[in-house]
DSSP file (Angstrom, degrees, kcal/mol; ACC not computed):
  #  RESIDUE AA STRUCTURE BP1 BP2  ACC     N-H-->O    O-->H-N    N-H-->O    O-->H-N    TCO  KAPPA ALPHA  PHI   PSI    X-CA   Y-CA   Z-CA
    1    1 A M              0   0    0      0, 0.0     3,-0.1     0, 0.0     0, 0.0   0.000 360.0 360.0 360.0 134.6    0.0    0.0    0.0
    2    2 A Q        +     0   0    0      1,-0.3    24,-3.0    23,-0.1     2,-0.4   0.624 360.0  40.8-119.0 -27.4    1.3    3.4   -0.9
    3    3 A R  E     -a   26   0A   0     22,-0.2     2,-0.4    24,-0.0    -1,-0.3  -0.992  63.6-170.1-132.3 130.0   -1.8    5.6   -0.6
    4    4 A I  E     -a   27   0A   0     22,-2.9    24,-2.4    -2,-0.4     2,-0.4  -0.952   7.8-155.6-121.9 136.8   -4.4    5.5    2.1
    5    5 A G  E     -a   28   0A   0     -2,-0.4     2,-0.5    22,-0.2    24,-0.2  -0.947   9.2-169.2-111.1 133.6   -7.8    7.2    2.2
    6    6 A V  E     -a   29   0A   0     22,-2.7    24,-2.7    -2,-0.4     2,-0.8  -0.985  15.6-142.7-123.5 126.9   -9.5    7.9    5.6
    7    7 A I  E    S+a   30   0A   0     -2,-0.5    24,-0.2    22,-0.2     6,-0.1  -0.801  75.3   6.8 -90.6 110.2  -13.1    9.1    5.8
    8    8 A G        -     0   0    0     22,-2.4    23,-0.1    -2,-0.8    22,-0.1   0.415  62.3-134.5  92.2 132.9  -13.2   11.6    8.7
    9    9 A G        +     0   0    0      4,-0.2    34,-0.1    20,-0.1    -1,-0.1  -0.108  59.5 126.1-111.2  34.1  -10.5   13.0   10.8
   10   10 A G  S  > S-     0   0    0      4,-0.1     4,-2.9    33,-0.0     5,-0.3   0.142  85.1 -64.6 -70.8-161.1  -12.0   12.6   14.2
   11   11 A T  H  > S+     0   0    0      1,-0.2     4,-1.6     2,-0.2     5,-0.1   0.930 137.6  37.2 -57.3 -49.7  -10.2   10.7   17.0
   12   12 A M  H  > S+     0   0    0      2,-0.2     4,-2.4     1,-0.2     5,-0.2   0.938 118.7  47.9 -71.1 -46.6  -10.2    7.4   15.3
   13   13 A G  H  > S+     0   0    0      1,-0.2     4,-2.6     2,-0.2    -2,-0.2   0.891 111.7  50.3 -62.1 -40.8   -9.6    8.6   11.8
   14   14 A A  H  X S+     0   0    0     -4,-2.9     4,-2.5     2,-0.2    -1,-0.2   0.888 110.4  50.8 -65.0 -38.4   -6.8   10.9   12.8
   15   15 A G  H  X S+     0   0    0     -4,-1.6     4,-2.3    -5,-0.3    -2,-0.2   0.919 111.5  46.7 -64.4 -44.3   -5.2    8.0   14.6
   16   16 A I  H  X S+     0   0    0     -4,-2.4     4,-2.2     1,-0.2    -2,-0.2   0.926 113.4  49.2 -62.9 -44.9   -5.4    5.7   11.6
   17   17 A A  H  X S+     0   0    0     -4,-2.6     4,-2.5     1,-0.2    -2,-0.2   0.900 110.6  50.9 -62.2 -41.5   -4.1    8.5    9.4
   18   18 A E  H  X S+     0   0    0     -4,-2.5     4,-2.7     2,-0.2     5,-0.2   0.932 109.9  48.4 -63.0 -46.8   -1.1    9.2   11.7
   19   19 A V  H  X S+     0   0    0     -4,-2.3     4,-1.4     1,-0.2    -1,-0.2   0.917 114.0  46.9 -60.7 -43.7   -0.1    5.5   11.9
   20   20 A C  H  <>S+     0   0    0     -4,-2.2     5,-2.2     2,-0.2     4,-0.3   0.901 112.4  49.3 -66.1 -40.8   -0.2    5.1    8.1
   21   21 A A  H ><5S+     0   0    0     -4,-2.5     3,-1.3     1,-0.2    -2,-0.2   0.895 109.7  51.3 -66.6 -39.7    1.7    8.4    7.6
   22   22 A K  H 3<5S+     0   0    0     -4,-2.7    -1,-0.2     1,-0.3    -2,-0.2   0.808 105.0  58.2 -65.8 -27.9    4.4    7.3   10.1
   23   23 A A  T 3<5S-     0   0    0     -4,-1.4    -1,-0.3    -5,-0.2    -2,-0.2   0.528 126.6-101.0 -79.4  -5.6    4.7    4.0    8.2
   24   24 A G  T < 5S+     0   0    0     -3,-1.3     2,-0.2     1,-0.3    -3,-0.2   0.497  77.4 133.9 102.9   4.6    5.5    5.9    5.0
   25   25 A C      < -     0   0    0     -5,-2.2     2,-0.4   -22,-0.0    -1,-0.3  -0.592  60.1-116.6 -86.1 148.5    2.2    5.9    3.2
   26   26 A D  E     -a    3   0A   0    -24,-3.0   -22,-2.9    -2,-0.2     2,-0.4  -0.718  39.5-161.1 -77.5 133.7    0.7    9.0    1.6
   27   27 A V  E     -ab   4  69A   0     41,-2.8    43,-2.3    -2,-0.4     2,-0.5  -0.957  17.0-169.6-126.3 135.9   -2.6    9.7    3.4
   28   28 A I  E     -ab   5  70A   0    -24,-2.4   -22,-2.7    -2,-0.4     2,-0.5  -0.993   7.8-159.8-122.6 127.2   -5.6   11.7    2.5
   29   29 A I  E     -ab   6  71A   0     41,-2.9    43,-2.7    -2,-0.5     2,-0.6  -0.906   8.3-153.8-102.5 130.7   -8.3   12.5    5.0
   30   30 A V  E     -ab   7  72A   0    -24,-2.7   -22,-2.4    -2,-0.5     2,-0.3  -0.927  12.0-166.0-108.3 121.7  -11.7   13.4    3.6
   31   31 A E        -     0   0    0     41,-3.3     6,-0.0    -2,-0.6   -24,-0.0  -0.713  23.7-135.7-105.5 157.1  -13.9   15.6    5.8
   32   32 A A  S    S+     0   0    0     -2,-0.3    -1,-0.1     1,-0.1    41,-0.1   0.803  88.9  29.6 -80.2 -31.3  -17.6   16.4    5.4
   33   33 A K  S >  S-     0   0    0     39,-0.1     3,-1.7     1,-0.1     4,-0.5  -0.966  76.1-123.8-133.8 146.7  -17.3   20.1    6.1
   34   34 A P  T >> S+     0   0    0      0, 0.0     3,-1.3     0, 0.0     4,-0.6   0.833 109.0  62.2 -57.3 -33.7  -14.6   22.7    5.5
   35   35 A E  H 3> S+     0   0    0      1,-0.3     4,-0.6     2,-0.2     3,-0.0   0.675  97.3  59.3 -69.7 -14.2  -14.5   23.7    9.2
   36   36 A F  H <> S+     0   0    0     -3,-1.7     4,-2.2     1,-0.2    -1,-0.3   0.650  87.6  76.2 -84.2 -16.0  -13.5   20.2   10.1
   37   37 A V  H <> S+     0   0    0     -3,-1.3     4,-2.2    -4,-0.5     5,-0.2   0.941  95.8  44.8 -62.7 -49.7  -10.3   20.3    8.0
   38   38 A D  H  X S+     0   0    0     -4,-0.6     4,-2.6     1,-0.2    -1,-0.2   0.885 112.3  52.9 -63.2 -39.0   -8.3   22.5   10.4
   39   39 A A  H  X S+     0   0    0     -4,-0.6     4,-2.1     2,-0.2    -1,-0.2   0.906 109.8  48.1 -64.3 -41.3   -9.4   20.4   13.4
   40   40 A A  H  X S+     0   0    0     -4,-2.2     4,-2.1     2,-0.2     5,-0.2   0.914 112.4  48.8 -65.3 -42.6   -8.3   17.2   11.8
   41   41 A H  H  X S+     0   0    0     -4,-2.2     4,-2.7     1,-0.2     5,-0.2   0.920 112.0  48.7 -63.0 -43.8   -4.9   18.7   10.9
   42   42 A E  H  X S+     0   0    0     -4,-2.6     4,-2.7     1,-0.2     5,-0.2   0.879 108.4  54.9 -63.8 -38.5   -4.4   20.0   14.4
   43   43 A R  H  X S+     0   0    0     -4,-2.1     4,-1.7     2,-0.2    -1,-0.2   0.936 114.2  38.9 -61.1 -48.6   -5.4   16.6   15.9
   44   44 A V  H  X S+     0   0    0     -4,-2.1     4,-2.4     2,-0.2     5,-0.2   0.924 116.5  51.2 -69.4 -44.3   -2.7   14.8   13.9
   45   45 A S  H  X S+     0   0    0     -4,-2.7     4,-2.3    -5,-0.2    -2,-0.2   0.911 110.3  48.9 -59.9 -44.5   -0.1   17.5   14.3
   46   46 A A  H  X S+     0   0    0     -4,-2.7     4,-2.4     2,-0.2    -1,-0.2   0.893 110.7  50.7 -64.1 -40.2   -0.5   17.7   18.1
   47   47 A S  H  X S+     0   0    0     -4,-1.7     4,-2.2    -5,-0.2    -1,-0.2   0.915 111.3  47.4 -65.0 -43.0   -0.2   13.9   18.4
   48   48 A L  H  X S+     0   0    0     -4,-2.4     4,-2.2     2,-0.2    -2,-0.2   0.889 111.2  51.9 -65.2 -38.7    3.0   13.9   16.3
   49   49 A S  H  X S+     0   0    0     -4,-2.3     4,-2.4    -5,-0.2    -2,-0.2   0.899 109.4  49.6 -64.2 -41.0    4.4   16.7   18.4
   50   50 A R  H  X S+     0   0    0     -4,-2.4     4,-1.8     2,-0.2    -2,-0.2   0.916 110.0  50.9 -63.4 -42.6    3.6   14.9   21.6
   51   51 A A  H  <>S+     0   0    0     -4,-2.2     5,-2.7     1,-0.2     6,-1.0   0.899 112.2  46.9 -62.1 -40.4    5.3   11.8   20.3
   52   52 A A  H ><5S+     0   0    0     -4,-2.2     3,-1.5     1,-0.2    -1,-0.2   0.892 109.6  53.3 -68.1 -39.7    8.4   13.8   19.4
   53   53 A A  H 3<5S+     0   0    0     -4,-2.4    -1,-0.2     1,-0.3    -2,-0.2   0.819 109.8  48.7 -65.2 -30.2    8.5   15.5   22.7
   54   54 A R  T 3<5S-     0   0    0     -4,-1.8    -1,-0.3    -5,-0.2    -2,-0.2   0.301 115.4-117.6 -91.3   9.3    8.4   12.1   24.5
   55   55 A N  T < 5S+     0   0    0     -3,-1.5    -3,-0.2     2,-0.2    -2,-0.1   0.770  79.8 125.8  59.4  29.0   11.3   10.9   22.2
   56   56 A K  S   <S+     0   0    0     -5,-2.7     2,-0.3     1,-0.2    -4,-0.2   0.786  84.4   7.1 -82.1 -30.2    9.1    8.2   20.7
   57   57 A I  S    S-     0   0    0     -6,-1.0    -1,-0.2    -9,-0.1    -2,-0.2  -0.941  88.3-102.9-139.8 162.2    9.9    9.5   17.3
   58   58 A T     >  -     0   0    0     -2,-0.3     4,-2.1    -3,-0.1     5,-0.1  -0.464  29.8-116.1 -81.5 161.1   12.3   12.2   16.1
   59   59 A Q  H  > S+     0   0    0      1,-0.2     4,-2.6     2,-0.2     5,-0.2   0.864 118.1  56.1 -64.2 -34.6   11.1   15.6   15.1
   60   60 A D  H  > S+     0   0    0      2,-0.2     4,-2.4     1,-0.2    -1,-0.2   0.905 107.4  48.2 -62.9 -41.0   12.3   14.9   11.5
   61   61 A D  H  > S+     0   0    0      2,-0.2     4,-2.4     1,-0.2    -2,-0.2   0.887 111.4  50.5 -66.0 -38.3   10.1   11.7   11.4
   62   62 A A  H  X S+     0   0    0     -4,-2.1     4,-2.3     2,-0.2    -2,-0.2   0.924 111.9  47.1 -64.3 -44.1    7.1   13.7   12.7
   63   63 A D  H  X S+     0   0    0     -4,-2.6     4,-1.9     2,-0.2    -2,-0.2   0.893 112.0  50.5 -64.2 -40.1    7.7   16.4   10.1
   64   64 A A  H  X S+     0   0    0     -4,-2.4     4,-0.9     2,-0.2    -2,-0.2   0.908 110.3  49.5 -65.2 -41.8    8.0   13.7    7.4
   65   65 A A  H >< S+     0   0    0     -4,-2.4     3,-0.8     1,-0.2     4,-0.2   0.922 111.1  49.7 -62.8 -43.7    4.8   12.0    8.5
   66   66 A L  H >< S+     0   0    0     -4,-2.3     3,-1.2     1,-0.2    -1,-0.2   0.840 105.3  57.5 -64.8 -32.6    2.9   15.4    8.5
   67   67 A S  H 3< S+     0   0    0     -4,-1.9    -1,-0.2     1,-0.2    -2,-0.2   0.734 101.8  56.3 -71.0 -20.6    4.2   16.1    5.0
   68   68 A R  T << S+     0   0    0     -4,-0.9   -41,-2.8    -3,-0.8     2,-0.4   0.437  92.8  92.8 -86.9   0.5    2.6   12.9    3.8
   69   69 A L  E <   +b   27   0A   0     -3,-1.2     2,-0.4    -4,-0.2   -41,-0.2  -0.812  48.9 178.6-102.5 132.8   -0.8   14.0    5.0
   70   70 A R  E     -b   28   0A   0    -43,-2.3   -41,-2.9    -2,-0.4     2,-0.4  -0.987   8.3-163.8-127.0 142.3   -3.5   15.8    3.0
   71   71 A I  E     +b   29   0A   0     -2,-0.4     2,-0.3   -43,-0.2   -41,-0.2  -0.993  18.9 159.4-127.9 131.7   -6.9   16.8    4.3
   72   72 A T  E      b   30   0A   0    -43,-2.7   -41,-3.3    -2,-0.4   -39,-0.1  -0.871 360.0 360.0-143.1 172.6   -9.7   17.8    2.0
   73   73 A V              0   0    0     -2,-0.3   -43,-0.1   -43,-0.2    -1,-0.0   0.368 360.0 360.0-100.6 360.0  -13.5   18.2    1.8
């Protein structure tokens, strides 16, 4: 698998998207409303930042995972 689609970026969808992005897959999250896009991005970004702060991943790995993530309506 190289590209993963996730419907909804809530708690579960964001978690799935994060795991896939950290594994090296390109991920697209599809949201129902434009106002949900920023919330989904913040959810994944915050989780990656926490993981980097706890030395579970490097900041470079967190940045790389975030760069593989796209969120759209």
